[in-house]
C-alpha positions in Angstrom: -11.1 13.2 -4.1 -7.7 12.0 -5.1 -4.2 13.4 -4.5 -3.5 13.5 -8.2 -6.2 16.1 -9.0 -6.3 19.8 -9.5 -9.1 20.1 -6.9 -6.9 18.6 -4.2 -3.6 20.3 -5.3 -4.9 23.8 -5.7 -8.0 24.0 -3.4 -8.3 21.4 -0.7 -4.6 21.1 0.3 -3.6 24.8 0.5 -6.8 25.8 2.3 -6.4 22.9 4.8 -2.7 23.6 5.4 -3.4 27.3 5.8 -6.1 26.7 8.4 -4.0 24.0 10.1 -1.1 26.2 10.7 -3.2 29.2 11.7 -5.0 27.2 14.4 -3.5 26.3 17.7 -2.2 22.9 18.7 -5.4 22.3 20.7 -7.6 22.4 17.6 -5.4 20.8 15.0 -6.6 17.2 15.5 -10.2 18.4 15.3 -9.5 20.3 12.1 -7.7 17.2 10.7 -10.8 15.1 11.5 -13.2 17.5 9.9 -11.0 17.9 6.8 -10.6 14.1 6.5 -14.4 13.6 6.7 -14.8 16.3 4.0 -12.1 14.5 1.9 -14.0 11.2 2.2 -17.5 12.7 1.7 -16.3 14.2 -1.6 -16.7 10.7 -3.0 -20.1 9.8 -1.5 -21.5 11.6 1.5 -23.9 8.7 2.4 -21.0 6.3 3.2 -19.6 8.8 5.6 -22.2 7.7 8.1 -21.0 4.1 7.9 -17.4 5.3 8.3 -18.3 7.4 11.5 -20.4 4.5 12.9 -17.5 2.0 12.5 -15.2 4.5 14.2 -17.6 5.1 17.2 -18.2 1.4 17.6 -14.5 0.5 17.8 -13.8 3.5 20.1 -16.5 2.0 22.4 -15.2 -1.6 22.1 -11.7 -0.3 22.9 -13.0 1.3 26.1 -14.8 -1.9 27.1 -11.7 -4.1 26.4 -9.5 -1.7 28.3 -11.8 -1.6 31.3 -12.0 -5.5 31.4 -8.3 -5.9 31.7 -5.4 -7.1 29.6 -6.1 -10.6 28.1 -8.9 -11.2 30.6 -11.8 -13.4 29.7 -14.2 -10.5 29.7 -11.8 -8.5 27.5 -11.7 -11.5 25.1 -15.5 -11.5 24.8 -15.5 -7.8 24.0 -12.7 -8.3 21.5 -14.5 -11.1 19.7 -17.6 -9.0 19.5 -15.6 -6.1 18.0 -13.7 -8.3 15.4 -16.9 -10.1 14.4 -18.8 -6.9 13.8 -15.9 -5.3 11.9 -15.4 -8.4 9.7 -19.2 -8.6 9.3 -19.3 -5.0 7.9 -16.3 -5.7 5.7 -17.8 -9.0 4.5 -21.2 -7.6 3.6 -19.9 -4.7 1.6 -17.0 -6.4 0.0 -18.0 -10.0 -0.4 -21.8 -10.3 -0.5 -22.0 -9.8 -4.3 -19.1 -12.3 -4.8 -20.7 -14.9 -2.5 -24.1 -14.6 -4.1 -22.7 -14.8 -7.6 -20.6 -17.9 -6.7 -23.6 -19.6 -5.2 -25.8 -18.8 -8.2 -23.2 -20.3 -10.5 -23.3 -23.5 -8.5 -27.1 -23.8 -8.2 -27.7 -22.7 -11.8 -25.8 -25.8 -12.9 -28.6 -27.8 -11.2 -31.3 -25.9 -12.9 -32.3 -23.9 -9.7 -33.5 -20.4 -10.0 -30.7 -18.0 -8.9 -30.9 -15.6 -6.1 -31.4 -11.9 -6.8 -29.4 -9.4 -4.8 -29.2 -5.7 -5.4 -25.7 -4.8 -6.3 -23.8 -3.6 -3.2 -21.5 -0.6 -3.8 -18.1 -1.0 -2.1 -17.3 1.9 0.2 -13.9 3.3 -0.8 -11.1 2.6 1.7 -13.2 0.2 3.8 -10.5 -2.5 3.9 -8.0 -0.1 5.3 -10.1 1.5 8.0 -11.6 -1.8 9.1 -8.1 -3.3 9.4 -6.8 -0.3 11.4 -9.8 -0.5 13.7 -9.2 -4.2 14.3 -5.5 -3.7 15.0 -6.5 -1.0 17.7 -8.8 -3.2 19.7 -6.4 -6.2 19.5 -3.5 -4.0 20.7 -5.7 -2.8 23.6 -6.5 -6.5 24.4 -2.9 -7.5 24.3 -1.8 -4.5 26.4 0.3 -3.0 23.6 -1.5 0.3 23.9 -4.0 1.7 26.5 -7.5 2.3 25.4 -7.9 6.0 24.5 -10.6 8.1 26.0 -10.0 10.9 23.5 -12.6 10.3 20.8 -11.3 13.1 18.6 -7.8 11.7 18.5 -9.0 8.2 17.7 -11.4 9.3 15.1 -8.7 11.5 13.5 -6.4 8.5 13.5 -8.9 6.3 11.6 -9.9 9.1 9.2 -6.6 11.0 8.6 -6.9 11.7 4.9 -3.3 11.1 3.8 -3.6 7.3 4.3 -7.4 7.0 4.3 -8.0 5.7 0.8 -5.1 3.3 0.1 -2.9 3.1 3.1 -0.3 2.6 4.5 -2.1 0.5 7.1 -1.3 2.5 10.3 -1.6 1.5 13.9 -2.9 3.6 16.7 -0.1 2.6 19.0 2.4 4.0 16.6 0.7 7.4 16.3 -0.9 7.9 19.7 2.0 10.0 21.0 2.1 12.0 17.8 -1.5 12.9 18.2 -0.6 14.4 21.6 2.7 15.9 20.7 4.3 16.3 17.3 6.8 18.8 16.0 6.1 21.3 13.2 9.3 22.5 11.6 10.4 24.1 8.3 12.7 21.1 7.7 10.0 18.6 8.3 7.5 20.5 6.1 10.1 20.8 3.3 10.8 17.1 3.6 7.1 16.4 3.3 6.8 18.6 0.2 9.7 16.8 -1.5 8.4 13.4 -0.6 4.9 14.3 -1.9 6.3 15.6 -5.2 8.3 12.4 -5.5 5.2 10.3 -5.2 3.3 12.6 -7.5 5.9 12.1 -10.2 5.8 8.3 -9.8 2.1 8.3 -10.2 1.4 10.8 -12.9 4.6 10.8 -14.9 5.3 7.0 -14.8 2.4 4.9 -13.7 -0.2 6.7 -15.7 2.0 6.5 -18.8 2.4 2.7 -18.4 -1.3 2.1 -17.7 -2.4 2.1 -21.4 0.2 -0.5 -22.2 -1.1 -3.0 -19.6 -4.7 -2.2 -20.4 -4.2 -2.8 -24.2 -2.3 -6.1 -23.7 -4.8 -7.5 -21.1 -7.7 -6.6 -23.3 -6.5 -8.5 -26.4 -8.7 -11.5 -27.3 -5.8 -13.3 -28.8 -2.5 -11.9 -27.5 0.8 -13.0 -28.9 3.7 -14.1 -26.7 5.2 -10.6 -27.1 1.8 -9.0 -26.2 1.5 -11.1 -23.1 5.0 -10.5 -21.7 4.8 -6.8 -22.5 1.5 -6.5 -20.6 2.8 -8.4 -17.7 6.0 -6.3 -17.4 4.1 -3.1 -18.0 1.7 -3.9 -15.2 4.5 -5.0 -12.9 6.1 -1.5 -13.2 2.8 0.3 -13.2 1.6 -1.2 -10.0 4.8 -0.4 -8.2 5.0 3.2 -9.3 1.3 3.8 -8.7 1.1 2.3 -5.2 4.6 3.4 -4.0 3.8 6.8 -5.4 0.6 6.9 -3.3 2.5 5.9 -0.2 5.2 8.5 -0.8 2.4 11.1 -1.2 0.7 10.0 2.0 4.0 10.0 3.9 4.8 13.4 2.6 1.4 14.8 3.5 1.8 13.4 7.0 5.2 15.1 7.4 3.5 18.4 6.4 1.3 18.0 9.4 4.0 16.8 11.7 3.3 13.1 11.5 5.8 10.4 10.5 4.3 7.3 9.1 6.1 4.0 8.6 7.7 3.2 5.2 5.7 1.1 2.9 8.1 0.1 0.2 11.8 -0.8 0.1 12.8 -1.5 -3.5 10.8 -4.8 -3.6 11.9 -5.8 -7.1 15.5 -6.4 -6.0 14.3 -9.2 -3.8 15.9 -12.6 -4.1 13.1 -14.6 -2.6 9.4 -14.3 -2.1 10.0 -14.0 1.7 12.3 -11.0 1.1 9.7 -9.6 -1.4 7.1 -9.4 1.4 9.6 -7.7 3.6 9.9 -5.0 1.0 6.5 -4.8 -0.6 3.5 -3.1 1.1 5.3 -3.4 4.4 2.4 -2.0 6.5 0.1 -4.8 5.2 2.6 -7.6 5.4 3.5 -6.7 9.0 -0.2 -6.4 9.8 -0.9 -9.9 8.4 2.0 -11.2 10.4 1.1 -9.6 13.7 -2.7 -10.0 13.7 -3.3 -13.0 11.4 -0.3 -15.3 11.2 0.5 -15.0 14.9 -3.2 -15.4 15.8 -3.3 -18.6 13.7 -0.4 -20.0 15.8 2.6 -18.6 13.8 5.5 -21.0 14.0 4.7 -22.2 17.5 3.2 -25.5 16.4 4.6 -28.3 14.3 6.4 -27.7 11.0 3.3 -28.6 9.1 1.2 -26.2 11.1 3.7 -23.4 10.3 3.4 -24.1 6.6 -0.4 -24.1 6.9 -0.4 -20.8 8.8 1.8 -19.2 6.1 -0.4 -20.5 3.4 -3.7 -19.4 5.1 -2.2 -15.9 5.9 -1.4 -15.2 2.3 -4.6 -16.8 1.0 -6.7 -14.5 3.3 -4.4 -11.6 2.4 -5.2 -12.3 -1.3 -8.9 -12.3 -0.5 -8.5 -9.0 1.4 -7.5 -7.4 -1.9 -10.9 -8.2 -3.5 -13.8 -10.5 -4.0 -12.5 -12.4 -6.9 -11.0 -15.9 -7.4 -8.1 -14.3 -9.1 -7.0 -12.6 -5.8 -7.5 -15.9 -3.9 -5.2 -17.7 -6.3 -2.7 -14.9 -6.2 -2.6 -15.2 -2.4 -2.3 -18.9 -2.6 0.5 -18.6 -5.1 2.6 -16.5 -2.7 1.6 -18.6 0.3 2.9 -21.8 -1.4 6.2 -20.2 -2.2 6.6 -18.8 1.3 6.0 -22.3 2.7 8.5 -23.8 0.2 11.2 -21.3 1.0 10.7 -21.9 4.7 11.0 -25.6 4.2 14.2 -25.1 2.2 15.7 -22.6 4.7 16.0 -19.9 2.1 17.9 -16.9 3.4 15.6 -13.8 3.4 18.4 -11.3 3.8 21.2 -12.3 1.3 24.5 -10.4 1.6 25.2 -10.3 -2.2 23.2 -10.3 -5.4 22.8 -13.7 -7.0 21.5 -13.1 -10.5 19.8 -16.5 -11.0 18.1 -16.3 -7.6 16.9 -12.7 -8.3 15.7 -13.7 -11.8 13.6 -16.6 -10.4 12.1 -14.5 -7.8 11.2 -11.7 -10.2 9.6 -14.2 -12.6 7.5 -15.6 -9.8 6.4 -12.1 -8.8 5.5 -11.2 -12.4 3.5 -14.4 -12.9 1.6 -13.6 -9.8 0.8 -10.1 -11.0 -0.8 -11.5 -14.2 -3.6 -13.2 -12.3 -3.7 -10.2 -9.9 -4.4 -7.9 -12.8 -6.7 -10.2 -14.8 -10.4 -9.4 -14.6 -11.2 -13.1 -14.3 -9.7 -16.5 -14.7 -10.4 -16.7 -18.4 -8.3 -13.6 -19.0 -5.5 -14.9 -16.7 -5.5 -18.2 -18.6 -5.4 -16.4 -21.9 -2.3 -14.4 -20.8 -0.5 -17.4 -19.3 -1.1 -19.5 -22.4 0.3 -16.7 -24.7 3.3 -16.1 -22.4 4.4 -19.7 -22.5 3.4 -20.7 -26.0 6.5 -18.9 -27.3 4.7 -18.8 -30.7 5.2 -15.3 -31.8 7.3 -12.6 -30.0 6.1 -9.9 -32.3 3.4 -7.5 -31.1 0.0 -7.9 -32.7 -1.1 -5.2 -35.1 -3.9 -4.1 -32.9 -1.6 -3.7 -30.0 1.3 -2.0 -31.8 -1.0 0.5 -33.4 -2.1 1.8 -30.0 1.4 1.9 -28.4 3.5 5.1 -28.6 7.2 5.5 -28.5 6.8 7.6 -25.3 5.1 4.7 -23.6 7.8 2.3 -24.5 10.5 4.8 -23.5 8.7 5.3 -20.1 8.6 1.5 -19.6 12.3 1.2 -20.3 13.2 4.1 -18.0 11.0 2.7 -15.3 12.9 -0.6 -15.2 16.3 1.3 -15.5 15.3 3.4 -12.5 14.2 0.4 -10.4 17.4 -1.4 -11.3 19.6 1.6 -10.6 18.1 2.5 -7.2 17.7 -1.1 -6.2 21.3 -1.9 -6.8 22.3 1.3 -5.1 20.4 0.3 -2.0 21.8 -3.2 -2.0 25.4 -2.0 -2.2 25.1 1.1 0.0 27.4 1.0 3.0 25.6 1.4 6.4 26.1 4.8 8.0 28.4 5.0 11.0 26.7 4.7 14.4 27.1 8.5 15.0 25.7 9.4 11.5 22.9 7.0 12.0 22.1 8.5 15.4 22.0 12.0 13.9 19.7 10.7 11.1 17.4 9.0 13.5 17.1 12.3 15.5 16.3 14.1 12.3 13.8 11.4 11.2 12.2 11.2 14.7 10.7 8.3 16.6 7.6 7.0 14.9 6.2 4.0 16.7 8.6 2.0 18.8 9.2 -1.4 17.3 7.5 -0.5 14.1 9.6 2.5 13.3 12.0 2.2 10.3 15.3 3.9 9.8 15.1 5.5 6.4 18.2 4.9 4.3 18.3 7.5 1.5 19.2 4.8 -0.9 15.8 3.2 -0.4 14.1 6.1 -2.1 14.2 7.9 -5.4 16.2 11.2 -5.3 14.6 14.2 -3.7 13.9 13.2 -0.1 15.2 15.4 2.6 16.7 12.4 4.4 19.4 12.4 1.7 20.6 15.6 3.1 21.2 14.2 6.6 25.0 14.0 6.2 26.5 15.8 3.3 30.3 16.0 3.9 31.4 17.7 0.7 30.5 20.5 -1.6 30.1 18.1 -4.5 27.4 16.1 -2.6 25.7 19.3 -1.6 25.5 20.4 -5.2 24.3 17.0 -6.2 21.6 17.2 -3.5 20.5 20.6 -4.8 20.5 19.4 -8.4 18.3 16.4 -7.5 15.8 18.7 -5.7 15.7 21.1 -8.6 15.1 18.1 -10.9 12.2 16.8 -8.7 10.7 20.3 -8.8 10.9 20.5 -12.6 9.4 17.0 -13.0 6.7 17.9 -10.5 5.7 20.9 -12.6 5.8 18.7 -15.8 3.6 16.2 -14.0 1.0 18.8 -13.2 0.9 19.8 -16.8 0.4 16.2 -17.8 -2.3 15.8 -15.1 -4.2 18.7 -16.6 -4.0 17.2 -20.1 -5.1 13.7 -19.2 -8.4 12.2 -18.1 -9.1 11.1 -14.5 -6.9 8.3 -13.3 -7.5 6.9 -9.8 -4.9 5.0 -7.8 -5.0 1.2 -8.5 -5.4 0.4 -4.8 -8.6 2.4 -4.5 -10.5 -0.7 -5.6 -9.3 -2.6 -2.5 
């Protein structure tokens, strides 16, 4: 089941919310768990057993680690067992086919009979719930959160359906108190509805309209320079609106249930360095990699060379996490190399003004990375790169131009105008006064200690309730109302578009 489907919108979600608000606080977490398991089983019920087994195992490991004592030798042994088993499960389902295929390619060159392995189906969302389970037992070992004895709360945390399939990557320590006590207000529910609609529009109205452009361009056997650049730019926008749209929808659904998840995107395409990009793109994953992989490798505590090595390995493994393909490994290495270079050069990751040349270089590096990220294999990636930099023919090929529509091209242009407009608005927005910020933080709530993020309205597309935190004039109130009406109308149009189009899953489902 996906959020952008009629089954979810008009059956699952209204029935769940009705039961959720009719039930008492005592039973809401249990109801959430059961609904999340139903949501997951809608795809394949047999993999629900694996999901539940991983949850029970990590709940038990957490208790063992907690009982052994913070950072004790015994706790370390239990932690190693937990991490090895979790990574073993992830490795088998996600990388066994890749490993066997790679081995067969090597031994076949020597004339040896290849191994035969039955194709292993990748359980949806396994990368996310494995990472969340690992973060929990590591946090218990480090003393960042106590081991929970409430199996229902822990299982609901791992399975909570808004973030189950494609993130954000949440941490139990950030949500533990919210599972015990969370507020349910009309304002929070309305904020969640608006945020959900915002994400729905991003996904259905924009990302799904851009998908055919990228698909056509990457499928061309002999793309022109114009085809290759069009495909690269279309995918760059498609991926952002698809994934940030899912994150908005997940955050909105959480708000409807009283939860507040961390922000996952912060206008990443206005970044002026790769370091800044990773502070704005998929924030929940980048902070996870920093806290549980980069720091575990040694972080910047060793020599300068070791720091560069750790940066590179973190991004290399982060690329591999996205999928069992050499394209993802190279994509991770690409970002790891630039992170190390920027650290060596002392590049400022938080510039105070926009420097066009620096932004253009960063955006180019990101786009080039997305090409190999999108390519099915290295041959496709090489074909696209060769066309992009041959500069032979900027015209679109006849096969490509025949399939493109004026609506798709207009959507691509509007997508980039929207990213530029809201990115510049965010960059130049003046910080709120201390009093206004305090009022906003009260309205937003506390959602996880050090991991909580103050939400600046300029970070988001119009329509979020945070934008109404402080409206000092009638003009701004009318503007706020007009934006909400606009979001509602676009949401209605998106539902009509959804009903007319074929099934279109979120891009990050494959990871």
